[in-house]
ZAMARGU-4260 file (C-alpha; in steps of 0.2 Angstrom, whole numbers, plus 5000, padded with zeros to 4 digits):
<rodrens>
0) 5115/4793/5042 | 5098/4785/5041 | 5087/4773/5051 | 5070/4765/5047 | 5056/4767/5060
5) 5040/4758/5059 | 5024/4766/5064 | 5009/4758/5073 | 4992/4765/5066 | 4980/4771/5080
10) 4993/4770/5093 | 5002/4784/5101 | 5020/4779/5101 | 5026/4797/5105 | 5037/4797/5090
15) 5042/4814/5083 | 5041/4807/5066 | 5024/4799/5068 | 5016/4809/5054 | 5028/4802/5041
20) 5023/4789/5029 | 5024/4771/5035 | 5040/4763/5031 | 5048/4778/5025 | 5067/4780/5028
25) 5068/4795/5039 | 5083/4805/5043 | 5087/4806/5061 | 5097/4821/5065 | 5101/4814/5082
30) 5111/4800/5074 | 5124/4812/5070 | 5127/4815/5088 | 5142/4806/5097 | 5131/4795/5108
35) 5125/4784/5094 | 5135/4771/5084 | 5128/4772/5066 | 5140/4760/5057 | 5126/4746/5058
40) 5111/4757/5054 | 5102/4748/5040 | 5084/4747/5035 | 5087/4729/5029 | 5090/4723/5047
45) 5078/4714/5058 | 5064/4724/5066 | 5063/4725/5085 | 5050/4731/5097 | 5051/4734/5115
50) 5035/4736/5125 | 5032/4743/5143 | 5015/4736/5149 | 5003/4743/5162 | 5001/4746/5177
55) 5016/4756/5182 | 5010/4770/5193 | 5025/4782/5192 | 5024/4797/5180 | 5043/4796/5178
60) 5052/4787/5164 | 5058/4769/5169 | 5077/4768/5166 | 5079/4749/5162 | 5069/4748/5146
65) 5076/4765/5139 | 5093/4758/5143 | 5089/4743/5132 | 5082/4754/5118 | 5098/4764/5119
70) 5108/4748/5117 | 5099/4742/5102 | 5098/4759/5093 | 5116/4763/5098 | 5121/4747/5089
75) 5111/4751/5074 | 5096/4740/5076 | 5079/4746/5069 | 5070/4748/5086 | 5052/4754/5090
80) 5045/4757/5107 | 5027/4757/5114 | 5024/4764/5131 | 5008/4753/5133 | 5006/4759/5151
85) 5004/4777/5145 | 4993/4771/5130 | 4982/4762/5143 | 4981/4778/5154 | 4976/4789/5139
90) 4962/4777/5134 | 4953/4783/5150 | 4950/4765/5155 | 4946/4763/5174 | 4955/4749/5182
95) 4944/4737/5192 | 4950/4725/5205 | 4936/4712/5201 | 4943/4694/5204 | 4961/4701/5200
100) 4972/4688/5208 | 4984/4699/5217 | 4984/4688/5232 | 4984/4671/5223 | 5000/4672/5213
105) 5001/4654/5210 | 5004/4648/5192 | 4987/4640/5190 | 4978/4655/5196 | 4987/4667/5185
110) 4985/4656/5169 | 4966/4654/5173 | 4963/4672/5175 | 4974/4677/5159 | 4965/4665/5148
115) 4947/4669/5154 | 4934/4682/5149 | 4936/4690/5166 | 4953/4697/5161 | 4951/4715/5162
120) 4965/4719/5150 | 4960/4706/5136 | 4950/4717/5125 | 4962/4732/5126 | 4977/4721/5122
125) 4968/4712/5107 | 4966/4729/5099 | 4984/4733/5102 | 4990/4717/5095 | 4980/4719/5079
130) 4991/4734/5075 | 5007/4726/5081 | 5005/4711/5070 | 5004/4722/5054 | 5022/4728/5057
135) 5029/4710/5056 | 5042/4712/5070 | 5056/4699/5071 | 5058/4702/5090 | 5046/4709/5103
140) 5052/4711/5121 | 5041/4715/5136 | 5048/4722/5152 | 5039/4718/5168 | 5047/4727/5182
145) 5033/4726/5195 | 5020/4714/5200 | 5007/4727/5195 | 5012/4724/5177 | 5011/4705/5178
150) 4994/4702/5171 | 4994/4714/5157 | 5012/4709/5153 | 5008/4690/5152 | 4991/4694/5143
155) 5001/4704/5130 | 5014/4690/5128 | 5002/4676/5126 | 4991/4686/5113 | 5006/4692/5103
160) 5014/4674/5103 | 4997/4667/5096 | 4995/4681/5083 | 5013/4684/5076 | 5029/4675/5071
165) 5040/4686/5081 | 5052/4680/5094 | 5044/4684/5111 | 5055/4688/5126 | 5050/4693/5143
170) 5062/4702/5155 | 5063/4715/5169 | 5067/4716/5187 | 5051/4707/5193 | 5054/4692/5180
175) 5072/4690/5186 | 5066/4688/5204 | 5054/4674/5199 | 5063/4666/5185 | 5068/4651/5195
180) 5050/4647/5199 | 5045/4650/5181 | 5057/4636/5176 | 5047/4624/5185 | 5033/4626/5172
185) 5039/4621/5154 | 5022/4625/5147 | 5025/4643/5152 | 5036/4644/5136 | 5022/4637/5125
190) 5009/4649/5132 | 5018/4665/5134 | 5035/4667/5127 | 5050/4660/5118 | 5063/4666/5130
195) 5065/4674/5147 | 5079/4687/5151 | 5086/4687/5168 | 5099/4699/5177 | 5107/4713/5168
200) 5100/4716/5150 | 5112/4727/5141 | 5124/4713/5135 | 5111/4699/5133 | 5099/4710/5122
205) 5113/4713/5109 | 5118/4694/5109 | 5099/4690/5108 | 5098/4702/5093 | 5112/4692/5085
210) 5103/4676/5087 | 5087/4684/5079 | 5099/4688/5064 | 5105/4670/5064 | 5122/4675/5067
215) 5125/4665/5083 | 5116/4650/5091 | 5104/4653/5105 | 5116/4644/5118 | 5128/4658/5116
220) 5115/4671/5122 | 5119/4675/5141 | 5106/4678/5154 | 5093/4668/5144 | 5080/4655/5149
225) 5071/4645/5135 | 5064/4628/5130 | 5072/4616/5119 | 5067/4598/5115 | 5055/4599/5130
230) 5069/4604/5142 | 5071/4621/5150 | 5088/4628/5147 | 5096/4642/5157 | 5111/4650/5149
235) 5126/4656/5159 | 5125/4674/5166 | 5136/4687/5157 | 5151/4695/5166 | 5145/4711/5175
240) 5144/4725/5163 | 5155/4741/5165 | 5143/4755/5167 | 5154/4767/5158 | 5154/4755/5143
245) 5135/4755/5141 | 5127/4765/5127 | 5117/4780/5134 | 5099/4777/5137 | 5087/4783/5123
250) 5072/4793/5128 | 5068/4800/5111 | 5051/4792/5111 | 5045/4802/5125 | 5035/4818/5122
255) 5041/4829/5136 | 5029/4843/5132 | 5016/4831/5139 | 5026/4823/5153 | 5036/4827/5169
260) 5052/4834/5162 | 5063/4824/5173 | 5075/4809/5168 | 5083/4795/5178 | 5102/4793/5180
265) 5112/4779/5186 | 5130/4782/5194 | 5132/4765/5202 | 5124/4747/5201 | 5121/4737/5216
270) 5123/4744/5234 | 5140/4749/5241 | 5134/4743/5259 | 5124/4728/5253 | 5123/4721/5271
275) 5105/4726/5277 | 5097/4710/5282 | 5079/4714/5275 | 5085/4719/5258 | 5087/4709/5242
280) 5086/4723/5229 | 5104/4720/5223 | 5105/4701/5227 | 5113/4697/5210 | 5122/4713/5207
285) 5140/4716/5211 | 5144/4734/5216 | 5151/4745/5202 | 5152/4764/5198 | 5151/4774/5182
290) 5166/4786/5178 | 5161/4803/5183 | 5166/4810/5166 | 5153/4798/5158 | 5140/4805/5170
295) 5144/4823/5165 | 5144/4818/5147 | 5127/4810/5149 | 5119/4825/5158 | 5126/4837/5144
300) 5118/4826/5131 | 5101/4825/5139 | 5101/4844/5141 | 5105/4847/5123 | 5094/4833/5116
305) 5079/4834/5127 | 5081/4851/5135 | 5080/4843/5152 | 5088/4850/5168 | 5079/4839/5181
310) 5086/4822/5186 | 5084/4808/5199 | 5098/4796/5202 | 5089/4779/5204 | 5103/4770/5213
315) 5101/4762/5231 | 5114/4774/5238 | 5127/4786/5232 | 5144/4784/5240 | 5148/4800/5249
320) 5166/4801/5242 | 5159/4799/5225 | 5146/4812/5228 | 5159/4824/5233 | 5169/4822/5216
325) 5153/4822/5206 | 5147/4838/5214 | 5164/4846/5210 | 5162/4840/5192 | 5144/4847/5190
330) 5150/4864/5198 | 5165/4865/5187 | 5155/4862/5171 | 5142/4874/5176 | 5128/4862/5172
335) 5114/4871/5181 | 5103/4856/5185 | 5092/4849/5199 | 5095/4831/5206 | 5087/4820/5218
340) 5097/4806/5226 | 5097/4792/5239 | 5110/4791/5253 | 5115/4782/5269 | 5118/4791/5285
345) 5137/4789/5286 | 5153/4799/5281 | 5142/4815/5278 | 5149/4832/5283 | 5140/4849/5283
350) 5153/4855/5270 | 5148/4841/5258 | 5129/4844/5260 | 5132/4863/5256 | 5142/4858/5241
355) 5129/4846/5236 | 5115/4859/5236 | 5127/4871/5226 | 5129/4857/5213 | 5110/4855/5212
360) 5106/4841/5224 | 5089/4847/5230 | 5081/4831/5237 | 5089/4817/5247 | 5080/4801/5252
365) 5088/4793/5268 | 5086/4775/5274 | 5082/4776/5293 | 5072/4761/5294 | 5071/4762/5313
370) 5078/4773/5327 | 5080/4759/5340 | 5098/4752/5342 | 5093/4734/5344 | 5082/4734/5328
375) 5096/4744/5319 | 5108/4730/5324 | 5096/4716/5318 | 5095/4725/5301 | 5114/4727/5301
380) 5111/4745/5295 | 5128/4751/5301 | 5123/4768/5306 | 5120/4776/5323 | 5107/4788/5330
385) 5119/4802/5334 | 5125/4803/5316 | 5107/4803/5309 | 5101/4818/5319 | 5117/4828/5315
390) 5116/4824/5296 | 5098/4828/5294 | 5100/4844/5303 | 5115/4849/5292 | 5105/4844/5276
395) 5090/4854/5281 | 5102/4869/5285 | 5109/4867/5267 | 5091/4869/5260 | 5090/4851/5255
400) 5073/4843/5256 | 5075/4827/5267 | 5064/4811/5264 | 5066/4797/5277 | 5061/4779/5274
405) 5055/4769/5289 | 5050/4751/5291 | 5038/4745/5305 | 5034/4728/5311 | 5052/4721/5309
410) 5053/4704/5316 | 5053/4704/5335 | 5051/4723/5336 | 5041/4728/5351 | 5029/4742/5354
415) 5041/4752/5364 | 5055/4749/5350 | 5043/4756/5337 | 5039/4770/5348 | 5057/4774/5349
420) 5056/4778/5330 | 5041/4788/5333 | 5049/4799/5347 | 5064/4801/5336 | 5054/4807/5321
425) 5045/4820/5332 | 5062/4826/5337 | 5068/4829/5320 | 5052/4833/5310 | 5056/4851/5307
430) 5071/4845/5296 | 5060/4833/5286 | 5050/4836/5270 | 5042/4819/5270 | 5041/4802/5279
435) 5039/4786/5268 | 5034/4772/5279 | 5029/4754/5277 | 5026/4737/5284 | 5040/4724/5284
440) 5039/4711/5270 | 5051/4696/5268 | 5060/4696/5252 | 5065/4679/5245 | 5084/4683/5244
445) 5086/4693/5260 | 5097/4687/5274 | 5082/4685/5285 | 5074/4673/5273 | 5090/4663/5272
450) 5092/4663/5291 | 5074/4663/5298 | 5079/4656/5315 | 5091/4670/5319 | 5076/4683/5317
455) 5064/4672/5327 | 5053/4669/5312 | 5046/4654/5304 | 5042/4652/5285 | 5023/4647/5285
460) 5021/4643/5266 | 5032/4640/5251 | 5034/4655/5240 | 5020/4657/5227 | 5026/4655/5209
465) 5024/4673/5204 | 5028/4682/5221 | 5046/4686/5227 | 5039/4689/5244 | 5038/4675/5257
470) 5024/4671/5270 | 5031/4670/5288 | 5025/4672/5306 | 5035/4679/5321 | 5037/4666/5335
475) 5030/4675/5349 | 5019/4691/5351 | 5028/4707/5352 | 5014/4720/5347 | 4995/4719/5348
480) 4985/4725/5333 | 4979/4740/5344 | 4997/4745/5347 | 5001/4743/5328 | 4986/4754/5324
485) 4992/4767/5336 | 5010/4767/5329 | 5003/4771/5311 | 4991/4785/5318 | 5006/4793/5327
490) 5017/4793/5311 | 5002/4801/5302 | 5001/4815/5315 | 5020/4818/5312 | 5017/4820/5293
495) 5004/4833/5297 | 5016/4842/5307 | 5029/4841/5293 | 5016/4847/5281 | 5012/4862/5292
500) 5031/4866/5294 | 5034/4865/5275 | 5020/4877/5272 | 5028/4890/5284 | 5045/4887/5276
505) 5039/4890/5258 | 5028/4905/5262 | 5044/4912/5271 | 5055/4908/5255 | 5043/4917/5243
</rodrens>
C-alpha cells in the first residue's frame, strides 16, 4: 500500500523520506502494520498539513497533535506535519520580550501586535509560509495548546490565510478555553482563520476532512466554530469518544536520534476525582478509561516502530485499581519499559507501589497542594495528611522517585497555614525527588471562579479575551508580602536539602 507525502523545501520536517523527490509516491512500510487503516490511502485525495507553532518549552512530544495526525493518516488522508516549534529553536533565533503583550491579552492589543512590524515572529513566519504555499494544501490546522504559542500561532494563521487558498483551522487546549470569547469578535474569522475547533479533536478532524472533500456540509462537523453570512455559528459538540476506538497517535515525523527518546501515553481522559475547587483542566471532559489491552498493544507498537522504551502518562491521575491491573499486564507481557505517571494520595498500598516499580513505574507526580487541613478542605482534595506521609514513604522505599506539587497563596491561606505545608515538606523531604510549587491562579471554569463568595474573593475585572485566568482579590489580608517571600525562601531551602539527599542516594546506588 502507498501514500503520497509532500515535502517542504528548506524546512526540516523530520521526514524519513525527505531526500526523495517532491511529490513522488513513496512506499511506507509502516502502512502494512495493523495500526494503520489503508483502505482510503490515495494520492488523489486532498492534502492536509498540521502545524505546531512556537513557543512550546518542553522537549517532549505533545500528544494532542500527534493523535490528530494518527487519526488522519489512519483514515488514509495525505497528511504532512511541521513541528514549527522545533524549526524555530533550530534557527538559533533568540526570543525577545520587547513589547510582547503577555500581560495585555485583550483582542485589540493582540491584533495590534500581530499586524505590526514589532511582531518578533513575523519575518520568520513569512519565510515559512513562502514554502508552505508552494505545496497547495487544502487544509492547514494549527494547534495552540499554551498561551506562549498564541502570538506565533495567530501570526502564522493570518499569514497563511492571506497567502493561500487552504481552509485554515485553529484548535488546541488553549483555544478551547477561550473559544467563547473569540466568538464575540466576528472579524477574527476574517483575519486569522476559517474555523475553530473546540473540545476533543479526534472525531471532529475526520468530519472536517470530509467537509474539505465536499462530502458533507459544514454544519455536520461537530466541535466547530465558523462564520457564515456574517454570523458566528457554533456546531454541537460530538459525543465523547471512546479512547479504545481512537487511532494510535503517529510520531513517525520525529527524528528520535535528535530528541529525547520518550513518548506520551494516555490511559484515561478527564479526572476520576474531578472535585478540586481550583482545577478546570477537565471542565468539559467526562471521565473515561482506555482498555488495558489497547494500552499494551500501543506500547508494543511504539517499541517496535520507534525503538522506544520510555513513556510518560499525561493524564491528570491514574486510578489506583486501574494501575494495579495495568502493572499486571505490563509484567505479564515482559515489556521492559520505564513510565512516569501522576496519582492522588488515596487507595495506595505498599504492595501496589512495589508492583508498580517492578512494572517500570520509576516516577510518580503527586498532587499535595497543601498540608493544612482547612486549606485541603477548601480545595476539596479528598485526602488526609496521615495517608500522604505513609504513601510517600512506601513509594520511596519501592525506589520510585516522588515529585510533589504544591500551591501557595490559596484564597484565605494564612502565613501559619502555609508554614504547615513547609513543616510537612521538611518532615518528608528524604522521600522526595523534587518539589514543584507555584502561586494560586484563578481558572475561568473552576468552582472558585463560579462561587467567589464561598472563598472570600472578589472578581476585580472581566476576563481578558485571550486569557483563561481571571483577576481577583482576596477580601482581607492573610499574609504580608514579607511573609510570602519567606515562604518561598523556605521551600527553596527544602529543595536544596532534597538535592543533597539525591546526590547521596545516587552515589550509594552506583
